[in-house]
N, C-alpha and C positions, 0 to 999 in steps of 0.2 A: 402725544405732543409733549415736548419738554418745555418747562417754564423757567425763566429767570427773573430776577428783581435787581433794580438799580439801587446801589447802596446811597445813603444819605450823606454824601461828601461834598455837597454844593449848597450854598445859600447859608441861611440862618441856622438851619438844623444840623449842619455840618459839626463834627467833633468826634474826638476819640470815643467816648461813651456811646454816641448814636450810632457810629459805625460798627462797634463791637456788638451792641444789642441787635442791630439789624442783621448782621452776618449770623449771629447765633439763632436768632428767630428763623431766618432762611433755612438753615440746615435743620432746625427742628420741625419746621413745617413740611420739609421735603421738597423745596426748590432745587432745581437741578444746577443752578449757578447763580453768582452774584456779579454785578457790573459797576464799572466806573466810566467816566467821561473825561475830557481834557479840554481846558484852556489854560495857557500859561500866563498871559497878559492881554488885557482887552481894553478897548478905549473907554474912557470915563462916562461919556455920554452916547455910546453906541446904540443903546436901546436893548440889544441882545448880544450876549446872554443876559438875563435879568439880575445876575448877581456876579460879581468878580471873585467871589469866595469859592474858589475850586481848589480843594485839596489835591495834592499830587496823586495821580491815578495808580502809579505803581507801588508808591509807599502805602496807600490806602489798601490795596490788594494784599499787600504784604501783612499789614495790621489784620485784615480780615482772615488771612490764611492761617495765622498764629492762633485764632480762636475757634477754628473749625477744622474738620477732617475729611469731608466728603464733598462739599459743594465745589463746583468748578469756579474758576476766576477769570471773568472777561473784560475786555476793554471796549467801550462803545462810544467813541472809538479812540485811539491814539492818533495823532496828526503826525505821521511819520516824516514828512519833509521838513518839520520844524526842529528834528532832533538829528544830531550825528548818529549813524547806525552803529557805531561800535561800542560807545558806552551803553546805549540802549540795548544792544544784544547782550551785553554782559548782565545788566539789570534783570531782563527778561529770563535769560538762562538761570540767573541765581533765583529768582522767584519760582521758576518752574521746578527747580530742584528742592527748595525749601517747602513747597506745597506738595511734593510728591507727584509732580506731573498734572496739576490741575489747570493750567493756564490755558486760555484761549486769546490769541491776539486779533481783536477787531481793529481795523486800520483803515484811515482815510486820508484823503490829500489836503483837506482843510478848505476853508472858504473865506476866512477873515483876513483881509490883505493887510490891515493895520498890525495885526499879530506877527505876520512874516517880516513886515518892515522893522518892527521893534527887535526882532531877534537877527536881523541881517541876513534873512533867507529869501532868495528871488522867488516872488510869488509865481511869476510865469513859468518857472521850471518845476514846479511843484510835482506834476505828473512824472516827469522824468527822474526826479530825485526819489519819488516814492518807489518806483520800479527798481531802481538801482540800489535803494537802501534795502529793499526786501531781499534782493539777490545778495547783496553784501552780508546781512545777518544770517541768512541761510547757509552761506559759505563758512562763515565763522562758526556756526553751531554744528556743521557736519564734517569739516576738514581740520586736521591737525598734522602738521602744520598748513596753514592757510595762505594762499595767494589770490589776489583779486584785483583786476584792473578797473579803476573807477574813472569815469568821465565827467560826471556831474557833481560828485561829492568830493570835496577835498580830503584826499586818502591816498597813502602809498603803503600798499600791504604786499610784501614779498617774503614768502617763507617765514611767516610769523605764527605765534601761537596765542590762543585766548581761551582760558578755562575759568570756570567749569563749562563744559558743553552741556545741554539740556539732556535730563535722564530719559526723556521721551520727546518725539517731535512735537513742536508747538504748533497747533492749527492756526491758519491764518484766515480770517473771515473779512472780506472787504466791505466797507459801507459806501454809499453813494448809488445814484440811480442814473447817472450819465452814461453814454455808451462805453466811454473809456472805463468807468468803475465796473460795469458789468463785464466787460471783457477781461478786466483784471482779476476780478473774482472767479471767473470760469477757469483760469489758469491756476487757481489756488484751492483752498479747501472749503470755502463757503461764502455766501453773500449775507450781510447783516444790514438790512434795509430799514428805512423808516418812512414815515408819511405815506404807508401805502394802506388804503382802507380795504375793507372786506370785499368790496365789489371790484377792486383792482387785483387782487391777490391772485386770481386764477390765471390771468393773463401773464403775470410776472413769473409765476411758477412754471407756466408752459414754456416761456422763452428760456429760463434756465435749464429745465429738464431736457429740452431738445439737444442740448449740447453736453449736459453732465446728468444723465439719468441715474447714476450710482448712488447708493447711500452714503458713499464716502465724501459726498459734496452735501453741505448743510444749507438749507434755506432758513434763514432766521429774520424775524421782524421785531423792530422796537416800537412800542406803543406808550402813549401817555395816559394816565388815569390818576384819579384823586378820589377824596371822599364823596364828591357829587356824582362821579361817573362810574365808579367801579361796579355798582350794582348791575350795569348792563354788560358787563365784560363776558359773561358766559356765552351769550349769543356771538359776540365778536369773535371769541376764540374758536366757537364751533365752525363759524364760516371760514376762518384761517385753516383749520384742521381739514375741512372738506376740500379746500383749494390745494392742499398738499404741503402746506407750510409746516416744518417740522419743529420750530423752536420759536417762542415768543418771549420777549423780555419786557416787563412793565417798568416805567420810570415813573414813580409816584410824583406828582407836582404839589403835594401838600407841604406847607411851609413849616410846620412844627413835627416834631418826632413822634409825638403820640398819635397824631392823625396818620402820619407816614406808616407807623407800625400797623395800625388798624386796616389801612387800604391794602398793605402787602398781605396781610392775612385774608382779607375778603378776595384779593385777586387769586391767591392760591386756591382758595375754596372754588372760585369760579371755573377753574380748570380741572378740578378733580374729575377723573374718569374719561376725560377727553382724549 
């Protein structure tokens, strides 16, 4: 089983030193990858997310890439419909090349309607914009020159060029548990789920493997843990492994960096040998 860790780029523990320390520690401990999340703008009294201090995910991964050489770099998840695909494709291709091909694009449609309203993006079109955005980015990454007929995203792309193209294909893992999200994941490279307990994992894996049995499709889960819960993670990870989950990423909920670093170390120890 592969293990990932979420970087401390959210809340009061976020900062350049914290992110650098965490990325270096992750590489030294032997984690397979480091991860980031995304919110661009959130309501003042929305209740969730608990902090509005979200450092930009792509720039955070670039910072982490500069101080590491091996760990992969993942997004958990980018809300693709919030962004125009062309500048995002440029950013991600650049990060893929700067890091030597270590990027994993975890992507989702989003859920916070007020965030879509603030950015002027139609909330009810987010699924269609998601699918078209992925297709547009993959076209730009693989065709030179590129032409693409867009329906939902404002774009006119006729025999144009966008470089650099990625040095290696960027795998796309889809987050979300709706039927639409599962179907989208099955058409791509992996599923990056959350809020799936050990008792539910086997049925989810069975559903996914019935259509994508090959190792080229990754089943990944995001879990929360912290100083008070990390001690029980070995049993949890064992259940996930037995269910057929290939990859688990922990998002420590500790509020200070010292506690975060301790939780990360204990989580990695919990997964050793699994």
